N, C-alpha and C positions, 0 to 999 in steps of 0.2 A: 542445431539451435536457433532458437525462433526469436523474433525480437517482440518486445511487450511496451508499450508506451506506458507511463505511470504520470498521473496527472495529480497535484495538489492545490489548494487554493492557498492563496497570497499568504494567510495565516501560518501553512506550515513551510512556507517556501524558505524562508530562512534557516529552517530547520536541514534541507537539502541545499546546502551551499548557494542559495538564491534562486535554484532551481524551481521552475511551476511544472516544467517538462522534463522526462527525462526516457531514455530509451534505455531497457536492460534485455541484456541479450541472454535467455535464461534456455536450457536445455529443453526438450520436447518433454510435456509431461509434467513439468514444474507445477507447484501449488502456490498459493499465495505466501504460504507460510517461506516457501523457499526464495521468492522475491522480495519478503519482508527482510530475512536474512541477509540475503545479498545487501541489500538497501541499508540494513543495520551496521552492516558491517562496514560500509564506506561512510555513512553519515552516523555516530553513535547518538547525537543530540536528536535526530528524529527519530532512532529506537526507542528513546524515554517518553517522547509524546505521543507515541503510536500503540505502542505495547507496553505492558504491566511486568511487574517484576517478574511472574510466572510466565511472561512470555504470549499472553492471551492479549487481544484485540481490547483496548482500554473501552469504557461503556460510550462515550462520548463521541467514538470517533466510528465513523462508517467508511466500508471498503466496498467498492461497486467494480465489478467485471461488467462491460458495458453498462446497461441500466439495471440489472442485479447484484441487490447486495447480498454480500456473501454470506450475510445471517440466515437467509432465504434459501443458501445453496449449502454446502457443506463446510463454510466456514472457513478457517484456514487450510484446510485440507482440498478445498475447492481447485480444482482445476485450470489450467490459464490456457486458454484455444490460442493457437498461431496468432498474432496480430492484433492480439485483444489490447483493450485500452483499461487499465485499471485507475478510478479515480479513488482518491483518499480523503476523506474529509473529517474535519475536526468541527464539532458544534462550537458555537460561538453563543454566547449568551450576553445579553446588556437589557438595559432596560432606560 
């Protein structure tokens, strides 16, 4: 097992039970999809905020492994290196 740090901005914290930071214990070789599946099971509201009905990351959500956006990697199939930090950000619009 490896530990993955998950961080979200305050706009998503309520969907994670008020947590802005979590530790996820995942098998070695796990992907972003595996991580989201684990979070979705524990926090169903979070699942609806981050992924659409097809299980894809919503257009206005960005997920980073360290400094790299998964959209420039292998998307949901991006492998999580041991000890990595995953930041899940939701765009906020306003004017």
